N, C-alpha and C positions, 0 to 999 in steps of 0.2 A: 246200430251202435248203442241204442238204449238197452237192449238185451245184454250186450257185452258188458256195459257199465254195471248193470245190476248183478250180473253173474260174477264179475271179477271183484266187486266191492262188498261181497257178503261178509268177509272176515272183518273188514273195517266197520260195517254197520253193526255187527255183533259186539265188537269191543266198544263202540260208541254207545250202544244201548245199555251195556253193562255199566259203563261209567255214569251215564245219566241216572240209572236206577240206584246206583251206589250213592251218588250225591243226593238224590231224592230221599233215600232212606235216612241219611244224616240230617237233612233239612226237616224231615218229618219228626225225627226224634227230638231235635232241638226246638221245633215249633210247638211241641206239646208242653214245653216249659213256660212259654209265654202266655199272657192272658188272651189276646186275640192271636190265634195261630196265623202266622204270616204266609205260610205256604199251603194252607188249606187244612181241613180237619181230617182228610183221609189220605191214604198213600197215593191214590190216583191223582189227587190234586197236587201232591208234592212232586210226583213225576212230571206233571204238566208244568209246575213252577220251575223245576230244574231244567226241563227241555226249553222252555221259553227264556229262561235265564241264559242258556247257551246260545240262543238266537239273538240275544241283545235286548230283550225286554226286561229291564232291571226294576224290581220292586223291592225296595229296602226301607219302606216307610215304617214298618212295625218292628224293626230290629232293636230299637232302643227300649222297647217294652219287655224284651226278653232278659232273663237273668244271666245268660251266657253271651253277652254282647261281643266280647273280644273273640271268643271261639267261633261265633256265628260269622263275624266279619272275616276272620281268617279262612273259614270254610268257603265263604262266598267268593273271596278273591281267588282262592285256589280253583274253585269251580269255573269261574269266568275265564281264568287263564288256561285251564286245561281244555274245557269244552269249546269255548269260543275261539281262542287263539290257536291252540295246537290242533285240535281235532278238525276244525273246519278248514284250516290250511292244509292239513293232511288229506282231507277229502278233495280239495282242489288239485293237489298233486296226483292223487290216484286217478281222478277223472282225466287229467291231461295226459298221464301215461297211457291210459287205455285208448284215448283218442289217437295218440301217436302210433300205438300198436295197430289200431284199425286202419289208420291212414297209410301205414307202411304196406299193409297187405291189400291195398285198394285194387291194384292191377290184378292180383291173383283172384280176388273175389269177383271182379268184373269178368275175367275169363271163365271162371267156374259157372257164373250165371249164364254166360253165352253158350257154353257147352251144354248146360241143362236145357236151354231154349232150343238148341239144335237137336238134341235127343228127342224132345217133345215134338218138334216139327217132323222129325223122321218117322215117329210113330203115327202121327196124324196124316201125313201125306206120304204115300208109298211111291217110290220112284219107279217101281216095276209097272204099276198101273198107268203112270203118266208116259213113260218112255218105252212101252212094250213094242212099238213098231220101229223104233230108232235103231240104226245100225252104227256101229263104231267104225270110223275110218281110221286106219293106221297106215302110215307110210313106212315102208319097210326098208 
């Protein structure tokens, strides 16, 4: 099930990564205007800040020292709403849909595994060598 979740959620993870990097770039540019950079001095720290912001670790202490306070606050609210609320709820929906799809095919997957086991057993144990002296009785 883990393989299926990762396989089917690649598009979501790509869009999520693009969104996090886009907000990180905005935070990085606005951070360069403040005296102490709130999101870090490099783009990597800004990506980390944006990702952690999406997970719920809010660090807004140094916003007031920036010259674009209103723009920064609007960007932060948009980032929290989009990443934290929308994308993580979408992730829950994607995983639950994949679970339902895997759970629907549970019987088919079980039968497929049993057939594979029977084929492996047939290869390992030859019926001709075990039953070479047996006679088949048939009533006519």
